[in-house]
C-alpha positions as CSV (number, residue, x, y, z in Angstrom):
1,M,172.2,-115.8,125.2
2,P,169.4,-111.9,124.8
3,F,169.4,-111.4,121.2
4,T,169.3,-107.6,120.3
5,L,167.5,-105.3,118.2
6,G,167.7,-101.7,118.3
7,R,167.2,-100.5,122.2
8,K,165.4,-103.8,123.1
9,V,166.8,-106.8,124.4
10,L,164.9,-110.1,123.6
11,H,165.4,-112.6,125.9
12,V,164.0,-115.4,123.5
13,R,165.0,-119.3,123.2
14,S,165.9,-121.2,119.8
15,I,162.6,-123.2,118.3
16,W,164.7,-124.0,115.6
17,N,168.6,-124.4,114.9
18,G,170.2,-124.7,111.4
19,A,172.0,-123.1,108.5
20,I,171.2,-121.0,105.9
21,S,172.2,-122.1,102.6
22,F,173.5,-119.0,100.1
23,G,174.9,-121.0,97.1
24,L,178.1,-122.1,98.8
25,V,178.3,-120.0,102.1
26,S,176.9,-122.1,104.8
27,I,175.6,-119.4,107.5
28,P,174.7,-121.0,111.1
29,I,171.9,-119.7,113.1
30,K,169.1,-119.9,115.5
31,L,165.5,-119.4,114.5
32,V,163.6,-117.0,117.6
33,N,160.3,-116.1,117.4
34,A,159.8,-112.4,116.3
35,T,156.2,-111.6,117.4
36,E,154.8,-111.9,120.8
37,N,151.1,-112.0,121.1
38,H,150.0,-109.7,124.0
39,S,146.1,-110.3,123.9
40,I,144.5,-111.8,127.5
41,S,144.0,-115.3,127.9
42,F,141.0,-116.6,129.8
43,R,140.5,-119.5,131.8
44,Q,137.8,-121.8,131.5
45,I,135.9,-122.6,135.1
46,H,132.8,-124.2,136.5
47,T,129.8,-121.2,136.7
48,E,128.4,-122.6,139.9
49,D,131.5,-122.7,141.9
50,G,134.4,-121.1,140.1
51,G,136.5,-124.4,139.4
52,R,138.7,-124.9,136.7
53,I,137.6,-127.1,133.9
54,R,140.8,-129.1,132.4
55,Y,141.3,-131.1,129.7
56,R,142.8,-134.4,129.8
57,K,144.0,-136.6,127.4
58,V,143.5,-139.9,127.4
59,C,144.4,-143.4,125.6
60,E,141.2,-144.4,124.1
61,L,142.3,-148.3,124.7
62,E,143.2,-147.5,127.9
63,E,141.0,-145.1,129.4
64,R,143.1,-143.5,131.9
65,E,145.4,-140.1,131.3
66,V,148.7,-140.5,129.9
67,T,151.5,-137.6,130.1
68,S,153.0,-135.9,128.0
69,A,156.0,-138.2,127.5
70,E,153.6,-141.3,126.1
71,I,151.7,-138.9,123.4
72,G,153.8,-139.0,120.1
73,K,153.2,-138.3,115.9
74,G,150.4,-141.5,114.0
75,Y,148.9,-140.3,110.8
76,E,144.9,-141.6,109.8
77,D,144.3,-143.8,107.0
78,A,142.3,-143.1,104.6
79,D,140.2,-146.6,106.3
80,G,140.8,-144.6,109.9
81,T,144.2,-146.5,110.7
82,I,146.7,-145.1,112.4
83,I,150.3,-145.2,111.4
84,P,152.6,-144.2,113.3
85,I,155.9,-141.5,112.5
86,T,159.1,-141.0,114.9
87,D,160.8,-137.8,115.1
88,E,163.4,-140.0,113.9
89,D,161.3,-141.2,111.0
90,L,160.6,-137.4,109.8
91,S,165.0,-136.7,110.4
92,H,165.8,-139.0,106.8
93,L,163.3,-137.0,105.0
94,P,165.2,-136.8,101.3
95,L,165.1,-133.0,102.0
96,P,167.7,-130.2,102.1
97,T,165.7,-128.3,104.0
98,A,165.2,-129.9,107.0
99,K,167.9,-128.6,108.5
100,T,168.4,-125.5,106.1
101,I,167.1,-122.4,104.9
102,E,167.3,-122.9,101.4
103,I,167.9,-119.3,99.0
104,V,166.3,-120.3,95.8
105,A,166.1,-116.4,94.0
106,F,166.7,-112.6,94.9
107,V,163.4,-110.2,94.4
108,P,162.2,-106.7,94.3
109,A,160.4,-106.7,97.5
110,D,157.4,-105.0,95.7
111,R,156.6,-109.0,94.6
112,I,155.5,-110.7,97.3
113,D,151.5,-110.5,97.1
114,P,150.8,-109.7,101.3
115,L,148.5,-112.1,101.4
116,Q,150.8,-114.7,101.8
117,M,153.0,-113.3,104.8
118,D,152.9,-115.4,107.2
119,A,154.7,-115.9,110.6
120,A,157.9,-113.9,111.2
121,Y,161.0,-114.7,112.3
122,Y,164.9,-113.3,113.5
123,L,167.2,-115.0,112.3
124,Q,169.9,-114.8,114.9
125,A,173.8,-115.8,114.1
126,G,174.8,-118.6,115.5
127,G,178.7,-118.2,116.7
128,A,181.4,-115.9,115.8
129,P,182.1,-118.3,112.8
130,A,178.8,-117.1,111.3
131,A,179.3,-113.6,111.6
132,K,180.9,-112.3,108.3
133,P,178.8,-114.6,106.1
134,Y,175.8,-113.3,108.1
135,T,176.5,-110.0,108.0
136,L,178.1,-110.2,104.1
137,L,174.1,-111.4,103.4
138,R,172.6,-108.6,105.2
139,E,174.9,-106.0,103.6
140,A,174.2,-107.6,100.0
141,L,170.3,-107.5,100.5
142,K,170.5,-103.8,101.9
143,R,172.6,-102.8,98.6
144,S,170.2,-104.8,96.8
145,H,167.2,-103.2,97.8
146,K,165.8,-107.0,97.3
147,V,164.2,-109.6,99.4
148,A,165.6,-113.4,99.3
149,I,162.9,-116.5,98.9
150,A,164.0,-119.7,100.6
151,K,162.3,-122.4,101.3
152,Y,162.9,-124.4,104.4
153,A,161.4,-127.5,107.0
154,L,159.6,-126.5,110.3
155,R,156.8,-128.8,111.9
156,G,156.9,-131.1,110.1
157,R,156.0,-129.6,106.7
158,E,157.8,-128.1,103.9
159,R,157.6,-123.9,103.8
160,L,158.6,-120.7,102.2
161,G,159.6,-118.1,103.1
162,M,161.4,-113.9,102.6
163,L,164.5,-112.9,104.8
164,R,165.1,-109.3,104.5
165,V,166.7,-106.8,107.0
166,V,165.4,-105.3,109.9
167,G,167.5,-102.9,111.7
168,E,170.7,-104.7,112.1
169,A,169.3,-108.5,111.1
170,I,168.0,-110.8,109.1
171,A,164.4,-111.3,109.9
172,M,162.5,-114.5,107.5
173,H,158.6,-114.2,107.5
174,G,156.8,-117.7,106.5
175,L,155.2,-117.3,103.3
176,L,152.3,-119.3,102.2
177,W,152.4,-122.0,99.0
178,P,150.2,-120.0,96.2
179,D,147.9,-122.4,95.9
180,E,146.7,-121.9,99.6
181,V,145.5,-118.4,98.9
182,R,142.6,-118.2,97.6
183,A,141.1,-116.0,94.6
184,P,138.7,-113.4,95.7
185,E,136.1,-114.3,93.6
186,G,132.5,-112.8,94.6
187,V,134.0,-111.0,97.4
188,A,133.5,-107.9,95.7
189,P,130.1,-106.2,94.7
190,D,128.6,-107.5,91.8
191,T,126.3,-104.1,91.3
192,S,127.0,-101.8,88.8
193,V,128.2,-98.3,90.7
194,T,129.3,-95.1,90.1
195,V,131.7,-93.1,91.2
196,R,131.4,-88.7,90.8
197,D,135.1,-87.3,90.3
198,N,133.4,-85.1,93.8
199,E,133.0,-88.3,96.0
200,L,137.2,-89.3,94.9
201,D,138.0,-85.0,96.1
202,L,136.1,-85.3,99.0
203,A,138.1,-88.8,99.6
204,D,141.1,-87.6,99.3
205,A,140.4,-84.7,101.3
206,L,139.2,-87.2,104.3
207,M,142.7,-89.0,103.7
208,D,144.3,-86.4,104.0
209,T,142.8,-85.0,107.0
210,L,143.6,-88.6,108.6
211,G,147.1,-87.5,107.7
212,E,149.8,-90.1,108.9
213,V,150.7,-91.7,112.2
214,D,153.2,-93.3,114.1
215,L,152.3,-97.5,114.0
216,A,154.6,-97.1,117.1
217,D,151.5,-94.5,118.9
218,L,148.8,-97.4,117.9
219,H,147.4,-99.7,121.1
220,D,145.6,-101.8,121.6
221,E,142.5,-100.1,123.8
222,Y,140.6,-103.6,123.9
223,R,142.5,-104.7,126.1
224,E,143.7,-101.8,128.3
225,A,139.4,-101.8,128.7
226,V,139.9,-105.8,129.5
227,E,141.9,-105.3,132.5
228,E,140.3,-102.5,134.1
229,V,137.4,-104.2,134.6
230,V,139.5,-107.0,135.7
231,A,141.2,-105.1,137.8
232,A,137.3,-103.4,139.5
233,K,136.4,-106.3,139.7
234,A,139.6,-108.0,141.5
235,A,139.3,-105.0,143.9
236,G,135.2,-106.2,145.0
237,E,134.6,-102.4,142.2
238,A,131.5,-102.0,140.1
239,P,133.4,-102.2,136.7
240,P,133.8,-99.1,134.8
241,E,130.8,-98.2,132.2
242,A,130.9,-98.2,129.1
243,P,130.8,-94.7,126.2
244,A,127.7,-94.6,124.6
245,A,127.9,-96.6,120.7
246,P,127.5,-93.7,118.2
247,S,124.6,-94.5,116.2
248,S,125.4,-96.2,112.8
249,G,122.5,-95.0,110.9
250,K,122.3,-95.7,107.4
251,V,124.4,-93.3,105.4
252,L,121.9,-92.2,102.6
253,D,123.7,-89.6,101.6
254,L,127.3,-90.6,100.3
255,M,128.5,-87.0,100.1
256,A,126.7,-85.6,102.8
257,A,128.8,-88.3,105.1
258,L,131.5,-87.7,103.8
259,E,131.6,-84.2,104.2
260,K,130.7,-84.7,108.4
261,S,133.9,-86.8,108.2
262,V,136.8,-84.5,107.2
263,R,134.4,-81.9,109.2
264,A,134.6,-84.5,112.2
265,A,138.4,-85.3,111.1
266,K,139.9,-81.4,111.4
267,E,137.8,-80.9,114.4
268,S,139.6,-83.9,115.8
269,R,143.2,-81.9,115.7
270,G,142.4,-79.2,116.7
271,E,141.4,-77.6,113.2
272,A,139.5,-74.5,111.5
273,S,136.4,-76.3,109.8
274,D,135.5,-74.0,107.3
275,S,132.6,-75.9,105.1
276,A,133.3,-73.2,102.4
277,H,136.5,-74.5,101.0
278,E,135.6,-78.0,101.7
279,P,136.0,-79.7,98.0
280,G,132.3,-80.4,97.2
281,A,130.6,-78.0,99.7
282,V,127.6,-76.5,98.9
283,E,128.1,-72.7,98.8
284,K,126.0,-70.4,100.5
285,A,123.6,-68.4,98.8
286,E,123.6,-64.6,99.4
287,V,120.2,-63.4,100.2
288,R,120.2,-59.6,99.2
289,R,117.4,-56.6,100.0
290,L,114.6,-55.3,97.9
291,P,114.8,-51.4,97.6
292,Q,111.7,-49.9,99.6
293,R,109.2,-48.6,97.1
294,K,109.5,-45.2,97.1
295,S,106.2,-43.0,97.6
296,A,103.3,-41.6,94.8
297,G,104.1,-38.0,96.1
298,A,107.9,-38.6,95.7
299,A,107.3,-40.8,92.4
300,P,110.3,-39.2,89.4
301,K,108.7,-38.3,86.3
302,Q,107.3,-40.9,83.9
303,T,109.4,-42.4,81.3
304,G,106.6,-44.1,79.6
305,G,107.1,-47.4,80.8
306,K,104.4,-50.0,82.2
307,K,105.3,-49.8,85.2
308,S,105.1,-45.5,85.9
309,T,101.5,-45.2,82.9
310,S,100.1,-48.3,84.9
311,T,100.9,-46.2,88.3
312,A,99.3,-42.5,86.6
313,R,96.3,-44.5,85.7
314,K,95.4,-45.9,89.1
315,S,96.8,-41.8,90.7
316,T,94.6,-40.3,87.8
317,A,91.2,-43.2,87.6
318,A,88.9,-40.5,89.5
319,P,89.7,-37.7,86.7
320,R,88.7,-39.4,83.6
321,K,86.3,-41.1,84.8
322,S,84.8,-37.4,86.5
323,T,83.0,-34.5,84.8
324,A,83.7,-31.0,84.5
325,K,81.3,-30.6,87.3
326,S,83.0,-33.5,89.8
327,T,86.3,-31.8,88.8
328,Q,85.5,-28.9,90.1
329,A,83.9,-29.9,93.5
330,A,87.0,-31.8,94.4
331,K,89.3,-28.5,93.6
332,K,86.3,-27.0,95.9
333,T,87.3,-29.7,98.7
334,T,91.7,-29.5,97.8
335,A,91.0,-25.8,98.7
336,G,89.8,-26.5,102.5
337,G,92.9,-29.1,102.6
338,S,95.9,-27.8,104.6
339,T,99.0,-26.9,102.4
340,A,101.1,-30.5,102.5
341,K,97.4,-31.8,100.3
342,K,97.2,-29.3,98.1
343,S,100.9,-29.4,97.0
344,A,100.4,-33.7,97.0
345,A,97.6,-32.7,95.4
346,K,98.4,-30.5,92.3
347,K,101.9,-32.5,92.3
348,T,99.8,-35.9,91.3
349,T,96.9,-33.8,89.1
350,S,99.9,-32.2,86.9
351,T,101.6,-36.1,86.8
352,A,98.4,-37.4,85.7
353,K,97.8,-34.1,83.1
354,K,100.9,-35.2,81.9
355,A,100.7,-38.5,81.6
356,T,97.2,-38.3,80.1
357,A,97.8,-35.1,78.0
358,G,96.0,-36.2,75.5
359,T,93.8,-38.5,76.2
360,T,92.2,-35.8,78.3
361,A,92.0,-32.9,75.8
362,K,89.9,-35.3,73.5
363,T,87.8,-36.4,76.3
364,T,87.4,-32.3,77.6
365,A,86.5,-31.1,74.3
366,K,84.0,-33.3,74.0
367,T,82.0,-33.0,76.8
368,P,78.1,-32.5,76.2
369,A,77.8,-29.3,78.4
370,K,80.5,-27.9,75.3
371,K,77.7,-29.4,72.7
372,T,74.9,-27.6,74.7
373,A,76.7,-24.2,74.7
374,K,77.3,-23.9,71.1
375,K,73.8,-24.9,69.9
376,A,71.8,-22.7,72.3
377,T,74.1,-19.8,70.9
378,P,72.5,-18.0,67.9
379,R,73.7,-17.2,65.3
380,K,73.7,-12.9,63.9
381,R,72.4,-12.8,60.6
382,T,73.6,-10.3,58.4
383,A,71.7,-7.4,57.1
């Protein structure tokens, strides 16, 4: 009988028949697998001639191959003795869960650690009489927003399970017993590490950029690649070449790696990557051109600053060191020049005179030529 879940029809056979014990309510059900394996399986072959390699079940005492009908169960004792156990022996176990999924509690779904999750099954109503109690349990689970914790026996052992609603059906997840889940001791890094806020900001930005995904859009790319190789070899063609693997060097700069990941994620989604607005991105330095220096002829009037005084001293170095004769010789030489040179020389001389007015005046007043003139001139005597 096909089992319908949404649009998909599952033609599966039940692996266990029993009932759900919900207080005094008993719901006949059939247990069917909720998952299927799509991975590609390979056969072992003899590489020299391609012959199949098979495992044969051989009795050690008789040294002959036996059929499945001749094989039973046995428990090996500590001393190596084998104790035969039949299905009839197991059917008489004093367990209420031998043929019953016994609900023991209802808890919020977040109380279940995902590490405990095991195989998944669908619980199919066992005939028309089970329709009403099955629907009652399903709607009670929906309204309470809880899951049911149950115990059941399957494949020779008692197990723990969780019942929840999937669509219009009830699903059961096998759970590992709490003592079957290992503690994560020695797994986390034992080195003390400090994570900065800007690193967390970039990690958040990467998470936001990657966004959410519909799990239905994900598929097994490895299986598809294997199928392509098999199809190519079956057709006598060369298998497709593998794409170049990305370089996997050491991550020396975590911030740079995060920023690069954010940009790559945006580019893969067709979004413009604006690094200036990304968290933690370093702003580019603004380059400004310095103003060009003006020539000496167009220099502004001095205001007594150090730079102006230094310029004036360089411009008037010759007049300060020269004597009156050298000054006159410079004037004669300048007179023969062009009008533009005269104007520039006058401006320079005027600027020099203003900057060194006091110094030049004192120097000129004490020139040796004038002292000689004063000594050579005799004083007139009064009769």
